[in-house]
N, C-alpha and C positions, 0 to 999 in steps of 0.2 A: 533546632528548627524554630521558626517564628510561631507564636501562639496568638490566639484571639486577644489575650491580655495586653500584648504590646503592639497591636496593630495601629494604635494612635500615637505611638511614641516617637516616630521619625517620619520625615517626608521622603526619605529614601530607605526602602526596605530590602534587605538581603535575605533570601529564603534558601532552604536546602532543596528546593524544588525548582524545576525549570519547565516551562510550557513553551512548546514550539509547534509550528504547523508540520504535520507529517509530510515529508518530502520524498521519501523513498519507499520501495516495496517493503523493505525491512521495517520501516516505521509503521506501515499499515498492518503488517503481521503482528507487531507488538501491540498495536491498538486492538486488533482482533483478539489477542490473547487476554488482554485486560477485560474486554467484554465477556469473553467466554468464562473467565474465572469469576467475575463479579456477578454475572447473570446466573451462572451455575450455582453460586453460593445462595442466591435468593430464589431461583426458579426451578432448580433441578433439571429434569429432562427437557423442560420447555426451551432450554438454551439452544437446542438444535435449530430453532427458528432464526437465530441471530448469527450463525456461521462465523467461524473464527476469522478468516481473512478473505472470504469469497464474496463479500457484499459489493456488487458493482457500483452502488451509489457512492462508495468512497472515492471512486475515480471519475464520477460524473462532473461535467463542466460546472464550475461555480461552487462545488462542494468543498468545504474546508474541514479537514480532520485535525483536531488538536490532540497533542500527546504530551502528557506530563511525566517527567522522569525525576527520580531521585538523583541529585547531583553526585552524591558519594558513590553510588553503585551503578548508575546508569540504567537502573531497572525502571521499566514503564509502570507507573502506579495509577494512572488515570487517563481518560480520554473523553472527548466529546466531539460531535459532528454538527457543523452549521450548514444548513441548506437554505439559501436565500431564494426569494420568489422570482428573481431576475427575469426581465423581459416579459413580465405578466404571467409567467407560468405559475400554477398553483403549488402550494406546499403539499407534502405528502399527507399531512393530517387533514387536508381539505377533501380527501377521498372519503373521510368518515365524519367530518364535522363541517357545517356551514358557518363560515366566519361572518360576522356582521359587516355592513357596508364600510364602516370607518376603518376596519382592518383590511378587508379584501381590496380596497382601492388605494392602499398605501403600501410603501415598501415594507416588507416583513421577512422574517427568517424563522426557521424552526430549529430548535436544538434537539437532536436525537442521539441515541447511542451514548448517553452520558453514563460512564461507568468508572468506579473507583475500586481498587483492589481492597479486599477485606482486611481490616486492621490498619489501613493507611490513615494518615493525618486528615483531620477535617479541612485543613488548608488546601488539600488537593482539589476538592470540589470548588472551593472558593476561588482558587487561582484559575481554574478552568472557566468559571463563570465570569471572572474579570476579563479574561482573554476574549470571551464571547462578546462582552460589552465593548471592549476596545475595537473589535471587528465591526460591530454595528455602528459605532460612532464614526469610524473611518469610512464606512461605505454608505452612510446616510440612511440606515435602517430605522424605521419608525417603530415597528412592533416586533416583539419576540413572542413565539408560541412554544410551549413545552408541555409535556404530558407526564404524569406520575402514576405508577401502578399501585401505590399504596399511600396510606395517610402519613406515614413517616416521611416519605419523599415530599409529599404535599406540604408538610410543615417547613421543610427545608426551603422549598421554592417560595413559599409565602415570605419567609424571613429574608429572602434575596430580592423581594420586591414584586414578585408575580402576584396577579390577582386571579381569583377563581373565575373561570369563563362560564362554566355550567352552574346549575342550581346547587346549593349546598348538599354535599353527599352524593351528587349524581356522577356516574361514570358512564363512559361510552366505549364499546369495543373499537379498537383501531386496526384497520386493515394492514398497516405497515408495521404493526407490532404483534403479529401472530393472532389477531383478534382478541388479545387480552384486554379486559376493561381497564380504562385509565381515567383519572381526573385530568382536566385540561385547564391550562393557565396561560395568561397573556401578560406582557409587560409593555408599558409605554416607555420605550427607550429614551425618547427625547425629554420626558418629564420626570424620570426617576431620580436624577441628581437633585433637582429642586425639591422634590418630595422628601428625600432623605435629609437634605440640609434643614428643611423646615421642621422635621420631626426629631432631629438630633439622632438619627440612626447610628448605632455604634460602629457600623462598617463603612460609614460615609468616607472617612479619611482613606481607608484602604482602597476602596473601589474608585474614588474620584480624584484624590489628591496625591496619594503616595506614588512615587516614581521608582522604578527599579528595572533592571535589564533582564529579569528572569521570565518576563512575559513577552510574547511577540509584539513587534511594532508594525502595525499595518499602515501602508501608504494610503492617504486619503484618496478616494475615488468613488464616483457614483456607480452603482450597479446598473446594467441595462434595464430600462423601464422604471428606474427609481425617480420619484418626483422630488425627493429631498435635496435641498441645497446646503444643509448644515453639515459641514465637515470639520474634523479636528485638524489643528495645525501640525 
């Protein structure tokens, strides 16, 4: 499997992982199982709030559920859900947090239900987040919002380009996450590539230059209500 050490070594990367959009009921069940296992590992009994495969939001219009599988075994090892603001509708996190004007008035998406199987490669989360970025670029999303329930996840998100939205150390209970307190982060999707190029970020090549067929290829299109005209070819 690819490692962080060789992420800069080639413009075409072949991984032992494959990320695709969940397209069937079986895919959604597999995504639910990953969530249940991952959240159960960290949250114990609280996992009941996240239901294995009964979350109606997985099937809501506009929602995209990503599923990462091990190529060799076909086992689902990671998942993430993208919920765009399309047609001016608020994000779920906006039930608990008031976003500033510059975010609330632009196209935005929230990443939720990000889960990785215990013991899985760190590349699982990285591949899922690149797929999220590809989706945002294809659909003209300006801003990403994500929440973390602990400092370890917060460090991961900061390394991936997210910025603290709240005051340092501040957490807020989220209604759509069982009222568990979370840190909140945002990312300027349209500016992150230039920022990483300027700072020489070690993941710049993997995220923005490397090409491979192990991640979904989204057809460029503007979401309803999106004001962005920047689309990828």
